[in-house]
C-alpha positions as MATLAB code, in Angstrom:
seq = 'XXXXXXXXXXXXXXXXXXXXXXXXXXXXXXXXXXXXXXXXXXXXXXXXXXXXXXXXXXXXXXXXXXXXXXXXXXXXXXXXXXXXXXXXXXXXXXXXXXXXXXXXXXXXXXXXXXXXXXXXXXXXXXXXXXXXXXXXXXXXXXXXXXXXXXXXXXXXXXXXXXXXXXXXXXXXXXXXXXXXXXXXXXXXXXXXXXXXXXXXXXXXXXXXXXXXXXXXXXXXXXXXXXXXXXXXXXXXXXXXXXXXXXXXXXXXXXXXXXXXXXXXXXXXXXXXXXXXXXXXXXXXXXXXXXXXXXXXXXXXXXXXXXXXXXXXXXXXXXXXX';
ca = [
     145.683   73.311   71.465;
     146.118   76.386   73.338;
     143.456   74.566   75.788;
     144.446   77.046   78.919;
     145.007   80.179   76.473;
     141.276   79.496   75.545;
     139.628   79.519   78.538;
     141.196   82.108   80.256;
     140.794   84.642   77.278;
     136.631   84.048   77.566;
     137.089   84.511   81.031;
     139.306   87.631   79.802;
     136.731   88.836   77.441;
     133.560   88.076   80.150;
     135.236   90.191   82.450;
     136.024   92.963   80.149;
     132.319   93.015   80.032;
     131.341   92.912   83.593;
     133.725   96.309   83.572;
     131.637   97.921   81.318;
     128.466   96.844   82.648;
     129.624   97.572   85.894;
     130.276  101.470   84.560;
     127.135  101.555   83.865;
     125.494  100.735   86.882;
     127.696  102.974   88.387;
     126.834  105.935   86.934;
     122.819  104.655   86.347;
     122.499  105.089   90.342;
     124.832  107.358   90.830;
     126.962  105.633   92.827;
     129.995  107.522   91.304;
     131.215  109.343   94.858;
     129.924  106.018   96.754;
     133.252  106.088   98.234;
     134.374  109.508   98.184;
     137.265  111.513   96.892;
     139.112  108.521   97.300;
     140.834  106.494   95.230;
     142.249  103.012   95.364;
     140.881  102.802   98.953;
     137.613  103.593   99.257;
     137.179  106.316  101.672;
     140.775  105.712  102.432;
     140.036  102.358  104.051;
     139.946   98.971  102.153;
     136.506   97.866  103.552;
     134.625  101.173  105.026;
     132.940  101.335  107.954;
     129.912  103.124  106.832;
     128.450  100.418  104.447;
     126.078  102.071  102.050;
     124.366  101.174   97.927;
     126.468  103.557   96.677;
     129.293  102.561   98.429;
     129.076   98.703   97.330;
     128.615   99.353   93.823;
     131.481  101.946   93.648;
     133.663   99.267   95.522;
     132.422   96.339   93.743;
     132.886   97.951   90.559;
     136.757   99.403   91.432;
     137.404   95.706   92.513;
     136.344   93.853   89.598;
     137.979   96.203   87.384;
     141.414   95.585   89.045;
     141.266   91.702   88.845;
     140.137   91.808   85.326;
     143.127   94.521   84.677;
     145.053   91.935   85.912;
     143.612   88.937   84.030;
     144.269   91.173   80.980;
     148.092   92.120   81.396;
     148.349   87.864   81.769;
     146.305   87.490   78.645;
     148.434   89.716   76.678;
     151.770   88.688   77.791;
     150.190   84.800   77.193;
     149.432   85.669   73.765;
     152.109   87.707   72.737;
     154.399   84.166   73.903;
     151.716   81.821   72.329;
     150.678   83.344   69.217;
     152.766   86.178   68.790;
     153.706   85.272   65.243;
     150.020   85.641   64.361;
     150.166   89.478   62.444;
     147.851   91.623   64.881;
     148.599   89.747   68.309;
     150.973   92.325   69.384;
     149.139   95.199   68.427;
     146.326   94.029   70.047;
     147.875   93.144   73.116;
     149.525   96.506   73.622;
     146.092   98.013   72.866;
     144.281   96.146   75.231;
     146.488   97.266   78.210;
     146.940  100.612   76.839;
     143.198  101.516   77.114;
     142.624   99.859   80.297;
     145.136  102.003   81.900;
     143.453  105.052   80.190;
     140.543  104.108   81.429;
     141.525  103.654   85.038;
     143.329  107.021   84.920;
     140.362  108.851   83.461;
     137.733  107.015   86.510;
     140.426  108.293   88.966;
     140.267  111.333   87.625;
     136.728  111.562   88.102;
     136.530  110.770   91.811;
     139.690  112.840   92.896;
     139.008  116.328   91.317;
     135.652  115.691   89.389;
     135.198  116.464   85.411;
     132.378  117.719   83.157;
     129.874  115.014   81.859;
     131.468  115.884   78.034;
     134.929  114.463   79.755;
     133.111  111.754   81.891;
     131.350  110.392   78.621;
     134.677  109.686   77.219;
     135.136  106.458   79.898;
     132.532  104.544   78.419;
     134.311  104.633   75.412;
     137.685  104.083   76.397;
     136.609  101.312   78.470;
     134.897  100.241   75.095;
     138.192  100.201   73.189;
     139.705   97.950   75.350;
     136.783   95.369   75.735;
     137.046   94.988   71.805;
     140.972   94.638   71.446;
     140.654   91.519   74.580;
     137.852   90.306   72.006;
     139.940   89.832   69.315;
     142.436   88.411   71.362;
     140.524   85.866   72.194;
     139.405   85.672   68.129;
     142.743   85.190   67.508;
     143.417   82.463   69.455;
     140.602   80.258   68.213;
     141.694   81.017   65.125;
     144.723   79.890   65.649;
     143.063   75.780   65.328;
     141.469   77.284   62.551;
     138.512   76.486   63.774;
     137.299   79.356   61.228;
     139.307   80.178   58.683;
     139.201   83.903   57.530;
     142.692   84.844   56.268;
     141.877   84.045   52.252;
     138.354   86.377   53.034;
     137.958   88.851   50.008;
     135.958   92.125   50.805;
     135.818   94.511   48.413;
     136.562   98.797   48.700;
     132.981   99.363   48.920;
     132.078   97.256   51.444;
     135.646   97.992   53.322;
     134.190  101.700   53.650;
     131.326  100.734   55.034;
     132.886   98.501   57.512;
     135.336  101.940   58.462;
     132.539  103.926   58.904;
     129.197  102.621   60.434;
     132.732  101.942   63.163;
     133.961  105.041   63.496;
     130.383  106.602   63.376;
     129.063  103.797   66.038;
     131.602  105.025   68.555;
     130.263  108.312   68.023;
     126.946  107.817   68.812;
     128.241  105.725   71.818;
     129.959  108.761   72.966;
     126.494  110.392   72.484;
     124.316  108.003   74.194;
     127.233  108.075   77.479;
     126.523  111.780   77.458;
     123.124  111.034   77.919;
     123.327  109.372   80.680;
     126.208  111.492   82.354;
     124.126  114.503   81.647;
     121.075  112.961   83.485;
     119.003  113.655   79.876;
     118.022  110.146   79.679;
     114.452  111.340   80.707;
     113.980  114.549   78.957;
     112.126  113.144   76.494;
     108.861  111.395   77.950;
     108.226  110.195   74.477;
     109.553  107.656   72.016;
     110.150  108.028   69.186;
     109.252  111.563   69.552;
     110.017  114.117   72.251;
     106.913  114.245   73.572;
     103.327  112.620   73.316;
     102.052  115.717   71.919;
     103.906  115.131   68.660;
     105.974  117.852   69.091;
     109.685  117.053   67.751;
     111.262  120.217   67.999;
     113.431  119.977   71.358;
     112.969  122.741   73.783;
     116.466  122.366   76.215;
     119.416  121.368   76.172;
     118.788  117.993   78.037;
     115.755  117.236   74.900;
     118.592  118.779   72.069;
     121.099  115.791   74.253;
     118.081  112.950   74.011;
     116.712  113.574   70.916;
     120.286  114.548   69.123;
     121.199  110.961   70.283;
     118.398  109.093   68.879;
     118.502  110.876   65.540;
     122.447  109.839   65.517;
     121.177  106.121   66.635;
     118.559  106.028   63.590;
     121.117  107.208   61.013;
     123.172  104.277   62.160;
     120.685  101.553   61.908;
     119.636  102.379   58.415;
     123.544  102.323   57.481;
     124.253   98.851   59.395;
     120.863   97.553   57.794;
     122.319   98.954   54.222;
     126.122   97.434   54.741;
     124.297   93.631   55.492;
     121.988   93.359   53.274;
     125.195   94.112   50.849;
     126.850   91.186   52.620;
     123.352   88.697   51.998;
     123.776   89.859   48.123;
     127.843   89.813   47.938;
     128.889   87.266   50.518;
     126.579   84.920   50.785;
     130.402   82.157   50.605;
     131.990   84.162   52.941;
     130.761   83.077   56.314;
     132.673   84.869   58.196;
     131.606   88.415   56.620;
     127.732   87.219   55.788;
     127.333   85.887   59.737;
     129.202   89.206   60.990;
     127.218   91.812   59.274;
     123.803   89.565   60.374;
     125.090   89.393   63.854;
     125.103   93.458   63.947;
     122.377   94.083   62.088;
     120.539   91.732   65.179;
     122.670   93.286   67.487;
     121.454   97.192   66.673;
     118.048   96.044   66.097;
     118.053   94.868   70.460;
     119.756   98.468   71.148;
     117.299  100.119   69.391;
     114.842   98.335   70.801;
     116.747   98.280   74.482;
     116.750  102.271   73.949;
     113.078  102.711   73.445;
     112.136  100.913   76.480;
     114.438  102.796   78.947;
     111.743  105.920   78.154;
     108.880  103.260   78.250;
     109.825  101.922   81.522;
     110.679  104.766   83.112;
     114.950  104.317   83.104;
     114.480  100.493   84.720;
     118.167   99.184   85.582;
     117.820   96.070   83.558;
     116.916   97.200   80.600;
     119.240  100.062   80.667;
     121.707   97.800   81.466;
     121.162   95.473   78.195;
     121.074   98.885   75.965;
     124.886   99.293   77.664;
     125.553   94.956   77.136;
     124.027   95.190   72.644;
     126.227   98.488   72.188;
     129.448   96.753   73.686;
     129.261   93.442   71.502;
     127.926   95.431   68.419;
     131.345   97.359   68.855;
     133.017   94.031   69.135;
     131.408   92.219   66.370;
     132.237   95.370   64.139;
     136.049   95.401   65.458;
     135.994   92.154   64.046;
     134.870   93.003   61.087;
     137.297   96.101   60.331;
     140.309   92.839   60.959;
     138.961   91.070   58.487;
     138.887   94.314   55.754;
     142.639   94.797   57.016;
     143.099   90.943   56.093;
     141.574   91.376   52.809;
     143.693   94.597   51.849;
     146.565   93.008   53.174;
     145.987   89.386   50.844;
     145.245   92.382   48.139;
     148.444   93.513   48.289;
     150.234   90.025   48.599;
     148.646   88.684   45.755;
     149.426   91.848   43.437;
     152.575   91.549   44.117;
     153.282   87.660   43.119;
     151.255   88.471   39.714;
     153.593   91.304   39.422;
     156.869   88.694   40.126;
     154.740   85.928   38.052;
     154.905   88.702   35.130;
     158.536   89.026   35.558;
     159.642   85.956   35.555;
     157.748   84.460   32.150;
     159.729   86.753   29.320;
     163.204   84.938   31.193;
     161.601   81.280   30.686;
     160.218   82.215   27.640;
     164.043   82.801   26.265;
     165.475   80.076   28.011;
];
């Protein structure tokens, strides 16, 4: 069922990941001005005569973003038509398009007029929301065939709190990580986990504060995700989507921490830096799905409560008859 839509959704999700990695590549290689202060053309041309590495990276990122943006638009309308009856479909379709447009506008503004590091750091986070929306749309398309049924899941209030809290907190940590990149603070601390190999912990300048602040926030995120995973293993063994979702989240945040450490050890190796962006993107996508499951659980409880009240109201009438 919907085989073509499934394939297209998977390709679009991969395309969104490429946009995220492409944006990270642009930042890591200082290629943001590779096309000069010209947008959407490159130095006022479709293909400039002066070919440089920075131009190729920036031009490629813009080209992929444009092509994938069209795919997101098609996926949104296609999903709306085919599975619009699924409760979350229309909201996710609108969200994916809206944030993709917002991402493009911020990127264009950065090229045309320039932006502060704090504003530029928002770019990755906005792209992340658009990716998560496309990722969830893809999962909804696969759910239609009931390959994995999540309609009857039940998540208690404590786990719902942790799911919502961790997702919001991770988003803030992502912003601080993007700020580290845009402020060129990635190697301001020469050691890990401490800032310097002399055992000193306290930062001495703004760049070190940005770097160490991100590390401390990421460390707290690791502890929080580990705790939520333990709760899932203890209380949700029979609800596989919740259990596996949290196990996947824990594995991804472990990989994220390791990649962050190796950025320092390898002195900003490009492959390691891109893997850092890849793992956090996947983690945010999984956590977004966990939030969707939490919202379904809340709705299921509300429906069950309404049915119970209706049944209690009918019971006296049945006894009288």
